[in-house]
Structures are given as C-alpha cells and as structure tokens.
C-alpha positions, 0 to 999 in steps of 0.5 A: 615103304614104297617098294612094299606098297608096289608089291601089294598092288601087283598081288592084288592085280594078279589075284584078280587077273587069275579069277578073270582068266578062270571065268573066261576059260569056263565060258569061252572054252567050255571047260568043265569045272566043278562049281565047288572048286570054282567057288573055293578058288574065288573065295580064296582069292577074295580073302587074299585080296581082303588081306592084302587090302587090310595089310596095305591100309595098316602099313599106310597108317603106320607110315602116316604115324611115322611121318607125323612123329618125324615132323613132330621131332623136326618141330621140337628140334627147330624149337630147341634150335631157336632156343639155343640161338636165343640163349647164344644171343643172350649169352653174347649180349651178356659177354658184351656187357661185362666186357664193357665193364673194363672200359667203364672203369677206365672211363671213370678213372680217367677224370676226377671231375664229378660231371665226367663220372656222372656222364660215364655212368648214365651213358653206359647203362643207357646204352648197354641195358636200355639199348638207348630206349626209354629214360636214364636218370641219375640222382645224387643226395644233397647232404645239406637239403637231405633230399635227392637232386636229379643231376643227369637225365637221358631221354629217348624223347629229347623234348620231354621234361622230367618234372620230379627233380627230387625223385618219386615213390620208386626212388624213395623206395630205393632210398628207404630199403637201400636195395635195387628195385625191379618193376616188370609191370607197374600195373601188376606190382602191389608195392606201389599204389599209383592210382591213389589220389595222394600219389603225384602224377607219374610220367608214362612208364611200365617197367623200372630198374633202379640201384642205389649208389652206396660207397663205404656205407654212405648213400650217394644217390641212385641210378635208374632206367625206365621204359613204357614197355612192360617186361622190358627189363630182366633180373640180369639187367638189374644185376648188371645195373647194380654192378655198375652202380657199385663201381660208379659209387666209388668213383663218384665218392672220389669225385665228390671228395675232389670237388670238396677239396677244390671248393675248400681251396678256392672258397672261404670256409666261413663266408663261402666266398672266394679266397683272396688268391683265387679272386686275384687270379680271376681279376687278372684274367678278367682285366685282360679280357676287358682290355682286349674287348674294350670293356669296363671293369670295376672293383669295390673294396668294402670294410665293416665299420667298427667291426672290432667292437662287435667282437669285443662286445658280443664275442668272436662267434658274433663277429662270424655271424656278422661276416656271414650276414654281410656276405649274404646281403652282398649277394642279394644286392648284386644278384642282377649284376655280373659280379664276383665276391671275395673275402679279402681278409678279416672284415674286408671284401672285394667285389669285381663287376665286369662290364660296369663303368665307374658311375654305375658301379658307384650307384650299385655300391651305394645301393648295397651300402643302404641295403646293409644299413637297413638290415637288423642283425640279432646278436645275443638276443640284441638287435643291432645294425651294421654299416660299411664303407666302400671304395670304388675304382674302375678300368680304364677310367682310374687305371689300366693295370689290375694291381693298381686297380686294387690299390685305388679301390683300397685308397677310396675305401680308406677315404670313405672311412676318413670322411665318417664311414657308412659311405661310398667314395672313389679316388 
C-alpha cells in the first residue's frame, strides 16, 4: 500500500515537471509550438493529474476502511478472548467446587456428632460459594415445637446479631415449597412483599440462595446464604448449594439418630432425667474433681411418699404423671444451683449438688420439699397433693468416698420416712 502511494506521487511530480519544462522551453528558447498542441498537452497532463489524485484518494479511503475493519476484528477477538478467559476461570471455579465435594463427604463421615456435621456444611458453602462474604445460616426443624431453630451462623461482620432465630419469610417459603430458592435482587422479586407493614423488619440483604435439607422425604431444616449485593448468586451457585444440602441432609439425619440413641442411653424415657448408670459415672468424676480442688459435694436422695397408693387408686398412668411432675418441680426448684438429676429407680431420685456444703444443701432440699408439697396435681379430674422424703449427705463432712456418699444419703432418706415422711434428714 505504501509503494503504490509513492508511485502515484512520483507520477504527479513528473507530469507537472513536463509541463513546466515545456513552458520554459517556449519562453526562453523561443521554440515555435502551436498553441493547440500546447493546450492539448496541458489538458492531458491535467487529466492525468486529476485521475491520479482521484485514484490516490480512493485507495486511501479503501486503506482506511481496511484499517478500521482490522481494528474491529481485533476488538472482537479481544472480547472473545476475555469471554474465553472468563469462561475458563468460571469452569476452573466450578471444577474446584466439585472437587471439594469429596472432601466435604469425607468430613461429614468423619464424625457422627451433630455439631461437627453442622460446622462442615456451613463452613463449606460459605467458603466455596460466598467466598466468605455475607452470611451463612443453617436451620434445623424442632420436631417438638414444630418450628425452625437457628443452630449455626457465619457472618462477615462478627458483631452482627441474627434476630430471626426461627427464620423469616424466605425460610417459610422454602419450607412451604420444599424447594430451593434464588433471589437475585430482592427489590425486583415479586414473590416477597418486604415493604408490607405486616412483614417483620429484615436485616440488610439483596440476594439470597437457600436449599432445604431433605432426607427420606423428611424435612430436617435448610441451608441459606445471603449477601447485600444484588446479583451476587447465580443458578450454578444454587445448584451446588442444593447438591451439598442433599449430601448434608443424609449426614445430619445419621447424626440426629446417633444423638437420639445417645440420649436414650443416658436419659430415662419417662422423666427425661439421667439414668442411674450415667449419673453414678458423673458422680465418680465429680467426686474426684471436688476432692482435688477441696470443694464440697452434696447428694440428695428423694422418695415419693405413699407412691403405691397413687398407682392403686388412679392407675399406673397416674403414677407416670406424678413422676414427670415431680421431675419438673425438682428442676424448677434447683434452677439457680449447679445440679444433676437422676431417676435412681422406681419413685426414687438422686440429686448431685457441686460446690454446696451440707447446711446449704439441707436448706435447698427443704425448699424443694415445700415447693412439691404446695403443688396440686390433677389425677382423673381430682386435685391431689404429693409429698416427698429427702435424705442429704455431703463430702467431705459425712464421707470422702462417693459410694459411701450414696449409702449415707439413702440412710438419711429412710430416716426421714421413719420420722413421719414429708421432711428432710441427714445422718
């Protein structure tokens, strides 16, 4: 292109030069040249000059168009290259996410403890999806209260307090539909009227993804991520969250079953108090600790007075009602103390009081006895009252051996029965 332009310029120069030489020759050398020939020669050269100028202009415009087309193609290639890099980065991020599924499964299977499974799920999605921005919340369904309970939360702002412990309108939507939820921009989402006066105030958020935790058609809870930036989450984020939730639901169900099995092993099925075996194990450990730290440890043995009469008069179902009520009253009465309760057998209960000496334990036992005596219990539409006899023994005042401590508390209880029941005694 540059060589062609140079050629045209030389042609223009030579044509002009020939005309100049002809004119100079006619003037200075007085050659006789016909005016017609001179005119024709001049016109031809002028036409050549015009043609060459036009050709040069045309070629220049073509070159400019070609340059612009090349620049446009370069820009298109740059955009496609950037898109390719973006897709490659996105694909790499997806591969990284799904590669981490193996680690998540391994971590979930490492422990049957519920807290461990909850931590793995929450930390995994908060790191892999949210890049540790915004908030991650995990709710579990409380089967007794029939509502959600917030069991774990991770926040970018550690000082922030999550007030909606039982979920909000978004969580209720997930529960109602049993389906994942994606909100790209809350202000543009017609499904939720957050400006309604009936709607409770929400913490600042714009985008949300949430997935239910379902195992064997049983809804266990939900896993949720949220951010104040609109469009923060994508459909691919939601798909990955749903996949992790499906894996996590199975692990959480196993943890819940394991926890329930453990609870059944150490808790009395009727009163929900600790079993005798578990209590004695804890008593052994606590006795060692108190002895090492030179602290007091007291024990109460409690027996319901004339319990057989309630069973004979009202039936065994009424006896179960009395046992559960007594267990509840004992918890209420001792709520301000460091205590451990056990159903020792039949209608007998054991109470361990750490850090309480003998005199204070006697006062606590008498306060509990009076609290039980005042309570009315309805059995077969009849109001009745129940009394208890309590024996108290204390370490190191009465003994320095935990087995002997149980025996002395038992003897003190029988002493209370022999003295007329409905009282507190010690050895």
